[in-house]
N, CA, C and O atoms as a Tripos MOL2 file, in Angstrom:
@<TRIPOS>MOLECULE
protein
  280   279    70     0     0
PROTEIN
NO_CHARGES

@<TRIPOS>ATOM
      1 N           0.8340   -1.1680    0.0000 N.3       1 MET1
      2 CA          0.0000    0.0000    0.0000 C.3       1 MET1
      3 C           0.8880    1.2440    0.0000 C.2       1 MET1
      4 O           1.9130    1.2880    0.6810 O.2       1 MET1
      5 N           0.4880    2.2350   -0.7600 N.am      2 ASN2
      6 CA          1.2420    3.4760   -0.8200 C.3       2 ASN2
      7 C           0.5930    4.4980    0.1120 C.2       2 ASN2
      8 O          -0.3770    5.1630   -0.2510 O.2       2 ASN2
      9 N           1.1440    4.6090    1.3090 N.am      3 VAL3
     10 CA          0.6010    5.4850    2.3450 C.3       3 VAL3
     11 C           0.6450    6.9440    1.9110 C.2       3 VAL3
     12 O          -0.2980    7.6950    2.1620 O.2       3 VAL3
     13 N           1.7300    7.3500    1.2620 N.am      4 ASP4
     14 CA          1.8600    8.7480    0.8380 C.3       4 ASP4
     15 C           0.7660    9.1260   -0.1550 C.2       4 ASP4
     16 O           0.2040   10.2190   -0.0740 O.2       4 ASP4
     17 N           0.4640    8.2380   -1.0820 N.am      5 LYS5
     18 CA         -0.5920    8.5280   -2.0570 C.3       5 LYS5
     19 C          -1.9600    8.6050   -1.3830 C.2       5 LYS5
     20 O          -2.7880    9.4410   -1.7440 O.2       5 LYS5
     21 N          -2.1930    7.7330   -0.4050 N.am      6 LEU6
     22 CA         -3.4710    7.7830    0.3110 C.3       6 LEU6
     23 C          -3.5780    9.0880    1.0950 C.2       6 LEU6
     24 O          -4.6230    9.7390    1.0730 O.2       6 LEU6
     25 N          -2.5120    9.4740    1.7860 N.am      7 ARG7
     26 CA         -2.5290   10.7610    2.5050 C.3       7 ARG7
     27 C          -2.7730   11.9200    1.5370 C.2       7 ARG7
     28 O          -3.5010   12.8590    1.8580 O.2       7 ARG7
     29 N          -2.1630   11.8500    0.3530 N.am      8 GLY8
     30 CA         -2.3560   12.8860   -0.6520 C.3       8 GLY8
     31 C          -3.7930   12.9530   -1.1410 C.2       8 GLY8
     32 O          -4.3340   14.0370   -1.3600 O.2       8 GLY8
     33 N          -4.4030   11.7950   -1.3110 N.am      9 LYS9
     34 CA         -5.7950   11.7530   -1.7690 C.3       9 LYS9
     35 C          -6.7270   12.3110   -0.6980 C.2       9 LYS9
     36 O          -7.7100   12.9800   -1.0160 O.2       9 LYS9
     37 N          -6.4220   12.0400    0.5640 N.am     10 ILE10
     38 CA         -7.2150   12.6080    1.6550 C.3      10 ILE10
     39 C          -7.0920   14.1310    1.6350 C.2      10 ILE10
     40 O          -8.0940   14.8380    1.7480 O.2      10 ILE10
     41 N          -5.8690   14.6340    1.4920 N.am     11 ALA11
     42 CA         -5.6440   16.0850    1.4360 C.3      11 ALA11
     43 C          -6.3160   16.6980    0.2110 C.2      11 ALA11
     44 O          -6.8730   17.7930    0.2820 O.2      11 ALA11
     45 N          -6.2590   15.9840   -0.9100 N.am     12 GLU12
     46 CA         -6.8980   16.4580   -2.1490 C.3      12 GLU12
     47 C          -8.3980   16.6570   -1.9350 C.2      12 GLU12
     48 O          -9.0080   17.5290   -2.5530 O.2      12 GLU12
     49 N          -8.9810   15.8500   -1.0640 N.am     13 ASN13
     50 CA        -10.4060   15.9720   -0.7430 C.3      13 ASN13
     51 C         -10.6530   16.9820    0.3850 C.2      13 ASN13
     52 O         -11.7460   17.0550    0.9470 O.2      13 ASN13
     53 N          -9.6190   17.7510    0.6970 N.am     14 ARG14
     54 CA         -9.6900   18.8270    1.6910 C.3      14 ARG14
     55 C         -10.1510   18.3290    3.0610 C.2      14 ARG14
     56 O         -10.9910   18.9390    3.7220 O.2      14 ARG14
     57 N          -9.5660   17.1890    3.4620 N.am     15 MET15
     58 CA         -9.8420   16.6270    4.7780 C.3      15 MET15
     59 C          -8.5280   16.4020    5.5020 C.2      15 MET15
     60 O          -7.4960   16.1520    4.8790 O.2      15 MET15
     61 N          -8.5740   16.4940    6.8180 N.am     16 ASN16
     62 CA         -7.4380   16.0120    7.5900 C.3      16 ASN16
     63 C          -7.7510   14.5620    7.9680 C.2      16 ASN16
     64 O          -8.8350   14.0650    7.6610 O.2      16 ASN16
     65 N          -6.8220   13.8890    8.6260 N.am     17 ILE17
     66 CA         -7.0110   12.4630    8.9250 C.3      17 ILE17
     67 C          -8.2190   12.2520    9.8360 C.2      17 ILE17
     68 O          -8.9860   11.3130    9.6250 O.2      17 ILE17
     69 N          -8.4000   13.0900   10.8270 N.am     18 SER18
     70 CA         -9.5400   12.9400   11.7410 C.3      18 SER18
     71 C         -10.8660   13.0960   11.0000 C.2      18 SER18
     72 O         -11.7950   12.3190   11.2220 O.2      18 SER18
     73 N         -10.9560   14.0840   10.1320 N.am     19 GLU19
     74 CA        -12.1850   14.2900    9.3550 C.3      19 GLU19
     75 C         -12.4530   13.1070    8.4390 C.2      19 GLU19
     76 O         -13.5930   12.6630    8.2970 O.2      19 GLU19
     77 N         -11.3850   12.5980    7.8130 N.am     20 PHE20
     78 CA        -11.5400   11.4440    6.9410 C.3      20 PHE20
     79 C         -12.0250   10.2320    7.7250 C.2      20 PHE20
     80 O         -12.9430    9.5360    7.2910 O.2      20 PHE20
     81 N         -11.4140    9.9780    8.8760 N.am     21 CYS21
     82 CA        -11.8050    8.8190    9.6890 C.3      21 CYS21
     83 C         -13.2770    8.8960   10.0720 C.2      21 CYS21
     84 O         -13.9950    7.8980   10.0200 O.2      21 CYS21
     85 N         -13.7110   10.0680   10.4490 N.am     22 GLU22
     86 CA        -15.1200   10.2370   10.8100 C.3      22 GLU22
     87 C         -16.0260    9.9800    9.6030 C.2      22 GLU22
     88 O         -17.0380    9.2890    9.7160 O.2      22 GLU22
     89 N         -15.6600   10.5330    8.4600 N.am     23 ALA23
     90 CA        -16.4740   10.3730    7.2510 C.3      23 ALA23
     91 C         -16.5200    8.9270    6.7740 C.2      23 ALA23
     92 O         -17.5450    8.4690    6.2680 O.2      23 ALA23
     93 N         -15.4080    8.2050    6.9350 N.am     24 ALA24
     94 CA        -15.3170    6.8280    6.4390 C.3      24 ALA24
     95 C         -15.6720    5.7870    7.4950 C.2      24 ALA24
     96 O         -15.7220    4.5940    7.1980 O.2      24 ALA24
     97 N         -15.9190    6.2320    8.7260 N.am     25 GLY25
     98 CA        -16.3170    5.3080    9.7780 C.3      25 GLY25
     99 C         -15.1780    4.5300   10.4110 C.2      25 GLY25
    100 O         -15.3620    3.3890   10.8350 O.2      25 GLY25
    101 N         -14.0100    5.1370   10.4750 N.am     26 PHE26
    102 CA        -12.8550    4.5010   11.1090 C.3      26 PHE26
    103 C         -12.6330    5.0750   12.5040 C.2      26 PHE26
    104 O         -12.8660    6.2610   12.7370 O.2      26 PHE26
    105 N         -12.1890    4.2440   13.4160 N.am     27 VAL27
    106 CA        -11.6420    4.7260   14.6780 C.3      27 VAL27
    107 C         -10.2310    5.1960   14.3490 C.2      27 VAL27
    108 O          -9.4720    4.4700   13.7070 O.2      27 VAL27
    109 N          -9.8780    6.3800   14.7720 N.am     28 ARG28
    110 CA         -8.6040    6.9880   14.3840 C.3      28 ARG28
    111 C          -7.4130    6.0860   14.7210 C.2      28 ARG28
    112 O          -6.5150    5.9220   13.8960 O.2      28 ARG28
    113 N          -7.3960    5.5040   15.9160 N.am     29 SER29
    114 CA         -6.2480    4.6780   16.3160 C.3      29 SER29
    115 C          -6.1300    3.4350   15.4250 C.2      29 SER29
    116 O          -5.0210    3.0050   15.1070 O.2      29 SER29
    117 N          -7.2460    2.8680   15.0300 N.am     30 THR30
    118 CA         -7.2280    1.7050   14.1370 C.3      30 THR30
    119 C          -6.6980    2.0980   12.7670 C.2      30 THR30
    120 O          -5.8810    1.3860   12.1830 O.2      30 THR30
    121 N          -7.1620    3.2240   12.2600 N.am     31 PHE31
    122 CA         -6.7050    3.7110   10.9600 C.3      31 PHE31
    123 C          -5.1990    3.9720   10.9900 C.2      31 PHE31
    124 O          -4.4820    3.6110   10.0570 O.2      31 PHE31
    125 N          -4.7300    4.5940   12.0580 N.am     32 ASP32
    126 CA         -3.2950    4.8810   12.1890 C.3      32 ASP32
    127 C          -2.4630    3.5960   12.1750 C.2      32 ASP32
    128 O          -1.4180    3.5420   11.5260 O.2      32 ASP32
    129 N          -2.9220    2.5640   12.8870 N.am     33 ARG33
    130 CA         -2.1980    1.2840   12.8850 C.3      33 ARG33
    131 C          -2.1180    0.6960   11.4760 C.2      33 ARG33
    132 O          -1.0830    0.1620   11.0770 O.2      33 ARG33
    133 N          -3.1990    0.7960   10.7410 N.am     34 LYS34
    134 CA         -3.2180    0.2540    9.3790 C.3      34 LYS34
    135 C          -2.2950    1.0690    8.4710 C.2      34 LYS34
    136 O          -1.6360    0.5130    7.5920 O.2      34 LYS34
    137 N          -2.2500    2.3670    8.6800 N.am     35 MET35
    138 CA         -1.3690    3.2160    7.8790 C.3      35 MET35
    139 C           0.1070    2.9320    8.1890 C.2      35 MET35
    140 O           0.9650    3.0960    7.3210 O.2      35 MET35
    141 N           0.4000    2.5110    9.4100 N.am     36 ARG36
    142 CA          1.7770    2.1560    9.7780 C.3      36 ARG36
    143 C           2.1320    0.7410    9.3340 C.2      36 ARG36
    144 O           3.2820    0.3250    9.4760 O.2      36 ARG36
    145 N           1.1770    0.0040    8.8040 N.am     37 GLY37
    146 CA          1.4420   -1.3440    8.3270 C.3      37 GLY37
    147 C           1.3850   -2.4070    9.4070 C.2      37 GLY37
    148 O           1.8290   -3.5330    9.1870 O.2      37 GLY37
    149 N           0.8460   -2.0700   10.5690 N.am     38 GLU38
    150 CA          0.7460   -3.0350   11.6610 C.3      38 GLU38
    151 C          -0.3830   -4.0390   11.4190 C.2      38 GLU38
    152 O          -0.3700   -5.1420   11.9670 O.2      38 GLU38
    153 N          -1.3370   -3.6560   10.6110 N.am     39 SER39
    154 CA         -2.3920   -4.5620   10.1440 C.3      39 SER39
    155 C          -2.8280   -4.0670    8.7770 C.2      39 SER39
    156 O          -2.4650   -2.9670    8.3610 O.2      39 SER39
    157 N          -3.5990   -4.8740    8.0860 N.am     40 GLU40
    158 CA         -4.0090   -4.5260    6.7260 C.3      40 GLU40
    159 C          -5.4690   -4.1060    6.6880 C.2      40 GLU40
    160 O          -6.2730   -4.5130    7.5260 O.2      40 GLU40
    161 N          -5.7970   -3.2760    5.6890 N.am     41 PHE41
    162 CA         -7.1860   -2.9240    5.4510 C.3      41 PHE41
    163 C          -7.8920   -4.1360    4.8610 C.2      41 PHE41
    164 O          -7.3460   -4.8160    3.9920 O.2      41 PHE41
    165 N          -9.1070   -4.4090    5.3330 N.am     42 ASP42
    166 CA         -9.8800   -5.4870    4.7210 C.3      42 ASP42
    167 C         -10.6990   -4.9180    3.5600 C.2      42 ASP42
    168 O         -10.7050   -3.7110    3.3180 O.2      42 ASP42
    169 N         -11.3710   -5.7900    2.8670 N.am     43 ARG43
    170 CA        -12.0980   -5.3900    1.6570 C.3      43 ARG43
    171 C         -13.1460   -4.3180    1.9450 C.2      43 ARG43
    172 O         -13.2700   -3.3510    1.1930 O.2      43 ARG43
    173 N         -13.9030   -4.4880    3.0350 N.am     44 ASP44
    174 CA        -14.9330   -3.5120    3.4000 C.3      44 ASP44
    175 C         -14.3090   -2.1460    3.6870 C.2      44 ASP44
    176 O         -14.8560   -1.1180    3.2860 O.2      44 ASP44
    177 N         -13.1840   -2.1330    4.3690 N.am     45 GLU45
    178 CA        -12.5150   -0.8770    4.6880 C.3      45 GLU45
    179 C         -12.0020   -0.1870    3.4250 C.2      45 GLU45
    180 O         -12.1070    1.0320    3.2900 O.2      45 GLU45
    181 N         -11.4550   -0.9610    2.5150 N.am     46 ILE46
    182 CA        -10.9870   -0.3920    1.2450 C.3      46 ILE46
    183 C         -12.1620    0.2150    0.4810 C.2      46 ILE46
    184 O         -12.0400    1.2970   -0.0930 O.2      46 ILE46
    185 N         -13.2900   -0.4750    0.4730 N.am     47 GLU47
    186 CA        -14.4990    0.0520   -0.1920 C.3      47 GLU47
    187 C         -14.9080    1.3920    0.4250 C.2      47 GLU47
    188 O         -15.2470    2.3330   -0.2930 O.2      47 GLU47
    189 N         -14.8750    1.4720    1.7550 N.am     48 ARG48
    190 CA        -15.2580    2.7160    2.4320 C.3      48 ARG48
    191 C         -14.3020    3.8450    2.0740 C.2      48 ARG48
    192 O         -14.7270    4.9830    1.8780 O.2      48 ARG48
    193 N         -13.0160    3.5350    1.9890 N.am     49 ILE49
    194 CA        -12.0270    4.5440    1.6090 C.3      49 ILE49
    195 C         -12.2830    5.0190    0.1890 C.2      49 ILE49
    196 O         -12.3070    6.2210   -0.0750 O.2      49 ILE49
    197 N         -12.4740    4.0790   -0.7230 N.am     50 ILE50
    198 CA        -12.7210    4.4110   -2.1320 C.3      50 ILE50
    199 C         -13.9460    5.3020   -2.2680 C.2      50 ILE50
    200 O         -13.9120    6.3120   -2.9700 O.2      50 ILE50
    201 N         -15.0230    4.9260   -1.5960 N.am     51 ASN51
    202 CA        -16.2660    5.6940   -1.6960 C.3      51 ASN51
    203 C         -16.1500    7.0640   -1.0520 C.2      51 ASN51
    204 O         -16.6360    8.0510   -1.6050 O.2      51 ASN51
    205 N         -15.5180    7.1370    0.1040 N.am     52 THR52
    206 CA        -15.3790    8.4160    0.7990 C.3      52 THR52
    207 C         -14.5280    9.3920   -0.0110 C.2      52 THR52
    208 O         -14.8260   10.5840   -0.0720 O.2      52 THR52
    209 N         -13.4680    8.8780   -0.6310 N.am     53 LEU53
    210 CA        -12.5520    9.7410   -1.3890 C.3      53 LEU53
    211 C         -12.8850    9.8220   -2.8730 C.2      53 LEU53
    212 O         -12.1910   10.4930   -3.6370 O.2      53 LEU53
    213 N         -13.9570    9.1290   -3.2790 N.am     54 LYS54
    214 CA        -14.3980    9.1450   -4.6810 C.3      54 LYS54
    215 C         -13.2390    8.8150   -5.6320 C.2      54 LYS54
    216 O         -12.9670    9.5450   -6.5860 O.2      54 LYS54
    217 N         -12.5700    7.6980   -5.3440 N.am     55 MET55
    218 CA        -11.4030    7.2870   -6.1250 C.3      55 MET55
    219 C         -11.8010    6.6380   -7.4460 C.2      55 MET55
    220 O         -12.8260    5.9640   -7.5500 O.2      55 MET55
    221 N         -10.9660    6.8590   -8.4390 N.am     56 THR56
    222 CA        -11.1000    6.1290   -9.6940 C.3      56 THR56
    223 C         -10.4760    4.7480   -9.5140 C.2      56 THR56
    224 O          -9.7670    4.5040   -8.5380 O.2      56 THR56
    225 N         -10.7420    3.8550  -10.4510 N.am     57 ASP57
    226 CA        -10.1260    2.5230  -10.3970 C.3      57 ASP57
    227 C          -8.6030    2.6260  -10.4240 C.2      57 ASP57
    228 O          -7.9120    1.8940   -9.7150 O.2      57 ASP57
    229 N          -8.0940    3.5200  -11.2280 N.am     58 GLU58
    230 CA         -6.6420    3.6850  -11.3320 C.3      58 GLU58
    231 C          -6.0450    4.1740  -10.0170 C.2      58 GLU58
    232 O          -5.0100    3.6720   -9.5790 O.2      58 GLU58
    233 N          -6.6930    5.1510   -9.3890 N.am     59 GLU59
    234 CA         -6.2040    5.6430   -8.0990 C.3      59 GLU59
    235 C          -6.2090    4.5250   -7.0620 C.2      59 GLU59
    236 O          -5.2560    4.3780   -6.2970 O.2      59 GLU59
    237 N          -7.2780    3.7420   -7.0380 N.am     60 MET60
    238 CA         -7.3860    2.6340   -6.0960 C.3      60 MET60
    239 C          -6.2610    1.6330   -6.3060 C.2      60 MET60
    240 O          -5.6340    1.1930   -5.3420 O.2      60 MET60
    241 N          -6.0030    1.2720   -7.5490 N.am     61 ARG61
    242 CA         -4.9140    0.3280   -7.8400 C.3      61 ARG61
    243 C          -3.5670    0.9040   -7.4330 C.2      61 ARG61
    244 O          -2.7450    0.2030   -6.8440 O.2      61 ARG61
    245 N          -3.3340    2.1730   -7.7400 N.am     62 ASN62
    246 CA         -2.0550    2.8070   -7.4200 C.3      62 ASN62
    247 C          -1.8060    2.9000   -5.9210 C.2      62 ASN62
    248 O          -0.6590    2.8510   -5.4780 O.2      62 ASN62
    249 N          -2.8580    3.0320   -5.1490 N.am     63 ILE63
    250 CA         -2.7040    3.1570   -3.6970 C.3      63 ILE63
    251 C          -2.6370    1.8000   -3.0250 C.2      63 ILE63
    252 O          -1.7380    1.5600   -2.2180 O.2      63 ILE63
    253 N          -3.5640    0.9040   -3.3350 N.am     64 PHE64
    254 CA         -3.6860   -0.3390   -2.5860 C.3      64 PHE64
    255 C          -2.9500   -1.5250   -3.1790 C.2      64 PHE64
    256 O          -2.6320   -2.4730   -2.4610 O.2      64 PHE64
    257 N          -2.6740   -1.4910   -4.4710 N.am     65 PHE65
    258 CA         -2.0900   -2.6780   -5.0960 C.3      65 PHE65
    259 C          -0.7880   -2.4110   -5.8180 C.2      65 PHE65
    260 O          -0.3390   -3.2460   -6.6020 O.2      65 PHE65
    261 N          -0.1730   -1.2720   -5.5760 N.am     66 GLU66
    262 CA          1.0690   -0.9030   -6.2340 C.3      66 GLU66
    263 C           2.1570   -1.9450   -6.0030 C.2      66 GLU66
    264 O           2.8540   -2.3240   -6.9440 O.2      66 GLU66
    265 N           2.3120   -2.4110   -4.7770 N.am     67 ASP67
    266 CA          3.3580   -3.3850   -4.4520 C.3      67 ASP67
    267 C           3.1250   -4.7250   -5.1620 C.2      67 ASP67
    268 O           4.0790   -5.3880   -5.5700 O.2      67 ASP67
    269 N           1.8850   -5.1100   -5.3060 N.am     68 ILE68
    270 CA          1.5490   -6.3930   -5.9270 C.3      68 ILE68
    271 C           1.8410   -6.3650   -7.4190 C.2      68 ILE68
    272 O           2.3630   -7.3340   -7.9690 O.2      68 ILE68
    273 N           1.5030   -5.2440   -8.0860 N.am     69 VAL69
    274 CA          1.6730   -5.1270   -9.5260 C.3      69 VAL69
    275 C           3.1250   -4.9460   -9.9010 C.2      69 VAL69
    276 O           3.5630   -5.4590  -10.9300 O.2      69 VAL69
    277 N           3.8830   -4.2270   -9.0870 N.am     70 ALA70
    278 CA          5.2750   -3.9150   -9.3850 C.3      70 ALA70
    279 C           6.1350   -5.1090   -9.2700 C.2      70 ALA70
    280 O           7.3430   -5.0230   -9.4880 O.2      70 ALA70
@<TRIPOS>BOND
     1     1     2 1
     2     2     3 1
     3     3     4 2
     4     3     5 am
     5     5     6 1
     6     6     7 1
     7     7     8 2
     8     7     9 am
     9     9    10 1
    10    10    11 1
    11    11    12 2
    12    11    13 am
    13    13    14 1
    14    14    15 1
    15    15    16 2
    16    15    17 am
    17    17    18 1
    18    18    19 1
    19    19    20 2
    20    19    21 am
    21    21    22 1
    22    22    23 1
    23    23    24 2
    24    23    25 am
    25    25    26 1
    26    26    27 1
    27    27    28 2
    28    27    29 am
    29    29    30 1
    30    30    31 1
    31    31    32 2
    32    31    33 am
    33    33    34 1
    34    34    35 1
    35    35    36 2
    36    35    37 am
    37    37    38 1
    38    38    39 1
    39    39    40 2
    40    39    41 am
    41    41    42 1
    42    42    43 1
    43    43    44 2
    44    43    45 am
    45    45    46 1
    46    46    47 1
    47    47    48 2
    48    47    49 am
    49    49    50 1
    50    50    51 1
    51    51    52 2
    52    51    53 am
    53    53    54 1
    54    54    55 1
    55    55    56 2
    56    55    57 am
    57    57    58 1
    58    58    59 1
    59    59    60 2
    60    59    61 am
    61    61    62 1
    62    62    63 1
    63    63    64 2
    64    63    65 am
    65    65    66 1
    66    66    67 1
    67    67    68 2
    68    67    69 am
    69    69    70 1
    70    70    71 1
    71    71    72 2
    72    71    73 am
    73    73    74 1
    74    74    75 1
    75    75    76 2
    76    75    77 am
    77    77    78 1
    78    78    79 1
    79    79    80 2
    80    79    81 am
    81    81    82 1
    82    82    83 1
    83    83    84 2
    84    83    85 am
    85    85    86 1
    86    86    87 1
    87    87    88 2
    88    87    89 am
    89    89    90 1
    90    90    91 1
    91    91    92 2
    92    91    93 am
    93    93    94 1
    94    94    95 1
    95    95    96 2
    96    95    97 am
    97    97    98 1
    98    98    99 1
    99    99   100 2
   100    99   101 am
   101   101   102 1
   102   102   103 1
   103   103   104 2
   104   103   105 am
   105   105   106 1
   106   106   107 1
   107   107   108 2
   108   107   109 am
   109   109   110 1
   110   110   111 1
   111   111   112 2
   112   111   113 am
   113   113   114 1
   114   114   115 1
   115   115   116 2
   116   115   117 am
   117   117   118 1
   118   118   119 1
   119   119   120 2
   120   119   121 am
   121   121   122 1
   122   122   123 1
   123   123   124 2
   124   123   125 am
   125   125   126 1
   126   126   127 1
   127   127   128 2
   128   127   129 am
   129   129   130 1
   130   130   131 1
   131   131   132 2
   132   131   133 am
   133   133   134 1
   134   134   135 1
   135   135   136 2
   136   135   137 am
   137   137   138 1
   138   138   139 1
   139   139   140 2
   140   139   141 am
   141   141   142 1
   142   142   143 1
   143   143   144 2
   144   143   145 am
   145   145   146 1
   146   146   147 1
   147   147   148 2
   148   147   149 am
   149   149   150 1
   150   150   151 1
   151   151   152 2
   152   151   153 am
   153   153   154 1
   154   154   155 1
   155   155   156 2
   156   155   157 am
   157   157   158 1
   158   158   159 1
   159   159   160 2
   160   159   161 am
   161   161   162 1
   162   162   163 1
   163   163   164 2
   164   163   165 am
   165   165   166 1
   166   166   167 1
   167   167   168 2
   168   167   169 am
   169   169   170 1
   170   170   171 1
   171   171   172 2
   172   171   173 am
   173   173   174 1
   174   174   175 1
   175   175   176 2
   176   175   177 am
   177   177   178 1
   178   178   179 1
   179   179   180 2
   180   179   181 am
   181   181   182 1
   182   182   183 1
   183   183   184 2
   184   183   185 am
   185   185   186 1
   186   186   187 1
   187   187   188 2
   188   187   189 am
   189   189   190 1
   190   190   191 1
   191   191   192 2
   192   191   193 am
   193   193   194 1
   194   194   195 1
   195   195   196 2
   196   195   197 am
   197   197   198 1
   198   198   199 1
   199   199   200 2
   200   199   201 am
   201   201   202 1
   202   202   203 1
   203   203   204 2
   204   203   205 am
   205   205   206 1
   206   206   207 1
   207   207   208 2
   208   207   209 am
   209   209   210 1
   210   210   211 1
   211   211   212 2
   212   211   213 am
   213   213   214 1
   214   214   215 1
   215   215   216 2
   216   215   217 am
   217   217   218 1
   218   218   219 1
   219   219   220 2
   220   219   221 am
   221   221   222 1
   222   222   223 1
   223   223   224 2
   224   223   225 am
   225   225   226 1
   226   226   227 1
   227   227   228 2
   228   227   229 am
   229   229   230 1
   230   230   231 1
   231   231   232 2
   232   231   233 am
   233   233   234 1
   234   234   235 1
   235   235   236 2
   236   235   237 am
   237   237   238 1
   238   238   239 1
   239   239   240 2
   240   239   241 am
   241   241   242 1
   242   242   243 1
   243   243   244 2
   244   243   245 am
   245   245   246 1
   246   246   247 1
   247   247   248 2
   248   247   249 am
   249   249   250 1
   250   250   251 1
   251   251   252 2
   252   251   253 am
   253   253   254 1
   254   254   255 1
   255   255   256 2
   256   255   257 am
   257   257   258 1
   258   258   259 1
   259   259   260 2
   260   259   261 am
   261   261   262 1
   262   262   263 1
   263   263   264 2
   264   263   265 am
   265   265   266 1
   266   266   267 1
   267   267   268 2
   268   267   269 am
   269   269   270 1
   270   270   271 1
   271   271   272 2
   272   271   273 am
   273   273   274 1
   274   274   275 1
   275   275   276 2
   276   275   277 am
   277   277   278 1
   278   278   279 1
   279   279   280 2
@<TRIPOS>SUBSTRUCTURE
     1 MET1         2 RESIDUE 1 A MET
     2 ASN2         6 RESIDUE 1 A ASN
     3 VAL3        10 RESIDUE 1 A VAL
     4 ASP4        14 RESIDUE 1 A ASP
     5 LYS5        18 RESIDUE 1 A LYS
     6 LEU6        22 RESIDUE 1 A LEU
     7 ARG7        26 RESIDUE 1 A ARG
     8 GLY8        30 RESIDUE 1 A GLY
     9 LYS9        34 RESIDUE 1 A LYS
    10 ILE10       38 RESIDUE 1 A ILE
    11 ALA11       42 RESIDUE 1 A ALA
    12 GLU12       46 RESIDUE 1 A GLU
    13 ASN13       50 RESIDUE 1 A ASN
    14 ARG14       54 RESIDUE 1 A ARG
    15 MET15       58 RESIDUE 1 A MET
    16 ASN16       62 RESIDUE 1 A ASN
    17 ILE17       66 RESIDUE 1 A ILE
    18 SER18       70 RESIDUE 1 A SER
    19 GLU19       74 RESIDUE 1 A GLU
    20 PHE20       78 RESIDUE 1 A PHE
    21 CYS21       82 RESIDUE 1 A CYS
    22 GLU22       86 RESIDUE 1 A GLU
    23 ALA23       90 RESIDUE 1 A ALA
    24 ALA24       94 RESIDUE 1 A ALA
    25 GLY25       98 RESIDUE 1 A GLY
    26 PHE26      102 RESIDUE 1 A PHE
    27 VAL27      106 RESIDUE 1 A VAL
    28 ARG28      110 RESIDUE 1 A ARG
    29 SER29      114 RESIDUE 1 A SER
    30 THR30      118 RESIDUE 1 A THR
    31 PHE31      122 RESIDUE 1 A PHE
    32 ASP32      126 RESIDUE 1 A ASP
    33 ARG33      130 RESIDUE 1 A ARG
    34 LYS34      134 RESIDUE 1 A LYS
    35 MET35      138 RESIDUE 1 A MET
    36 ARG36      142 RESIDUE 1 A ARG
    37 GLY37      146 RESIDUE 1 A GLY
    38 GLU38      150 RESIDUE 1 A GLU
    39 SER39      154 RESIDUE 1 A SER
    40 GLU40      158 RESIDUE 1 A GLU
    41 PHE41      162 RESIDUE 1 A PHE
    42 ASP42      166 RESIDUE 1 A ASP
    43 ARG43      170 RESIDUE 1 A ARG
    44 ASP44      174 RESIDUE 1 A ASP
    45 GLU45      178 RESIDUE 1 A GLU
    46 ILE46      182 RESIDUE 1 A ILE
    47 GLU47      186 RESIDUE 1 A GLU
    48 ARG48      190 RESIDUE 1 A ARG
    49 ILE49      194 RESIDUE 1 A ILE
    50 ILE50      198 RESIDUE 1 A ILE
    51 ASN51      202 RESIDUE 1 A ASN
    52 THR52      206 RESIDUE 1 A THR
    53 LEU53      210 RESIDUE 1 A LEU
    54 LYS54      214 RESIDUE 1 A LYS
    55 MET55      218 RESIDUE 1 A MET
    56 THR56      222 RESIDUE 1 A THR
    57 ASP57      226 RESIDUE 1 A ASP
    58 GLU58      230 RESIDUE 1 A GLU
    59 GLU59      234 RESIDUE 1 A GLU
    60 MET60      238 RESIDUE 1 A MET
    61 ARG61      242 RESIDUE 1 A ARG
    62 ASN62      246 RESIDUE 1 A ASN
    63 ILE63      250 RESIDUE 1 A ILE
    64 PHE64      254 RESIDUE 1 A PHE
    65 PHE65      258 RESIDUE 1 A PHE
    66 GLU66      262 RESIDUE 1 A GLU
    67 ASP67      266 RESIDUE 1 A ASP
    68 ILE68      270 RESIDUE 1 A ILE
    69 VAL69      274 RESIDUE 1 A VAL
    70 ALA70      278 RESIDUE 1 A ALA
């Protein structure tokens, strides 16, 4: 997962991390752990992120699957 790109997409949507977590239904501490790579986002969480940030398929692939494709 590309954390920098996800942070950039959140900023592009004019949200800070706390605002994003509230909008997407994340507990901030859980989201932070996932961003640090201590656990992974599950499919439902990825869907919520995509919908909240109105991501295109390409943006989603670049953020969540960059390591797999490369």
